N, C-alpha and C positions, 0 to 999 in steps of 0.2 A: 702389670695387671690393670692399673688405673688407666693407662693409655689405651689398652685394648677395650676396656669398658666404655671410655669416652668416645672412641672411634665407633664402636657398635651403637652407642646411643645416638651419635650424630647421623649414622646411616639410617636408623629407624626414623628419626625426625625428618630427614630429607625424603625418604620413601613416603612418609605420611603426607608431607606437603605436596609431593608430586601426584599422589593419588587424589588428594583433595582438589588440586587444580584440574586434573583430568575430568573430575565429576562436576566441576563448576561450569555452568552454561557460558559464562563470560570467556572461558578458555576453549570452548567447543568450536570446531571448525567444520564446515561442510566437507564430507569426504570428497576426495579428488574424483573427477569423472561424473559428479552429480550436477548436471546443468539444469537450468530452468527450461520449461517449455509451456505451450498452451495449457497442458494438463496441470501445471503448477497452480493455475488459477481455476478453482472449481468451488462451487458453493455460493452461499449468500453472504454478502458483506453489508455491514452498517457503515455509512459514510457521514462524516461531518465535514462541511466545506465552508469556506469564507473567502471573501475577496471583493473585487470591484468589477463593474462592467458598464458599458455605455447605456445611457437611458435618456429619455426625452429631456432636453435642457442641460445635459452634461453627463456626469459619471455618478453612479450610485454604488453604495456598499451593498453586498449581498451575503446572506448566510443561508445555510440549508442543511437538511438531512435527507439522505437517500438510502433506499434499500436496493442493492444491485446484485444480480445473479450472473456469475460467470459459469458457463456450461462445461468448461474443461476442453473445449474443441474450437474456441475462437468466437463464440457468440455471447452477447451480453444483453440482458434486459434489466430494466430498472423502473422504479417509481420514485419521483423526487418531490420534495417540498422545499422550494427555493423562495426566499423572501427578499425583495429589494427595498432599499430605503425610500425609493421614489415610486416604483411600480407596484409594490405590495406583493402578495403571494398568489401563486397558482397552486392549489393543493392537489396532491396525488396525480401528478403528471407522468404518464408512462413514456418510456423511451426504449429504443433498441439500437443495437450496433454490433461492432466486431472488435476483436482485440488480437494482437500478435505479441507473443512473448519471445524475447531473445535469450540466448544461452547465458548471457551475463546477468540475468534476472531483472532486466529493464523491460518495459512493455509500452505499447502504444494502443490506445483505445479510441476508436472513431464511433461516435454515436449521434443519433438525432433525438433530442428531448422533445421536439415538436416538428411537424412537417416543414421541410425547407430549412431547418436550423441544424447546421453541422458543427459539432464540437470535437476537438481532438485533445486528448490528455496524454501526458507522458508519465509513466509509473516507475517506481522502484519497488521491487518485491522484497519484503522483510520477513524474517523468521519463517522461512520455508512456505511462504504464502499465507501466513496467518494475518499479516498486516501489509498494507500497501500505502505508499505516499505518492501523491500526484500533484501535477501542475497542469493547468489548461494552457495549451500553446496556440490553438486556433479556435476562433478568430483572435487575432493579435490583441485587440483592445481588452479582452477578458483576462483579468489577472486573478485567478482563483487557485487556491491550494486545498488539498483534502487529505484526511487520514481515513483509511478504510480498514475495518477490522472484521475478520470472518466471524459470522454469528454461529 
């Protein structure tokens, strides 16, 4: 009788732990067949960025905040406020561009923050598109990272 009760109790504890794990977001996985696409990125994101870039006389540190809108179909618009340690700030600078999302939830953004200035970012989509992490890859001397959170 005691063995039966202990076995039953162990079964209840194991079932409880499994149920708890299944409900814990740390154990949640994206269902199979759910790939990312351009539609994964939609809405407005707040961005905080930092890094370095070329400037007159050398390299400067840059920081910035950006409001960027992804249209869900491959178009992006933004307004940025980027401050350089040498060049200062250009407030409320608009920019436009395009993006392409791959099934593995990585993405490329090509945009122009100013006429004749082309920047390319590589992104990783996190938490079903609620958060993005990026690096600037072009032009090569710009070394900037960002965290983007859907507003």
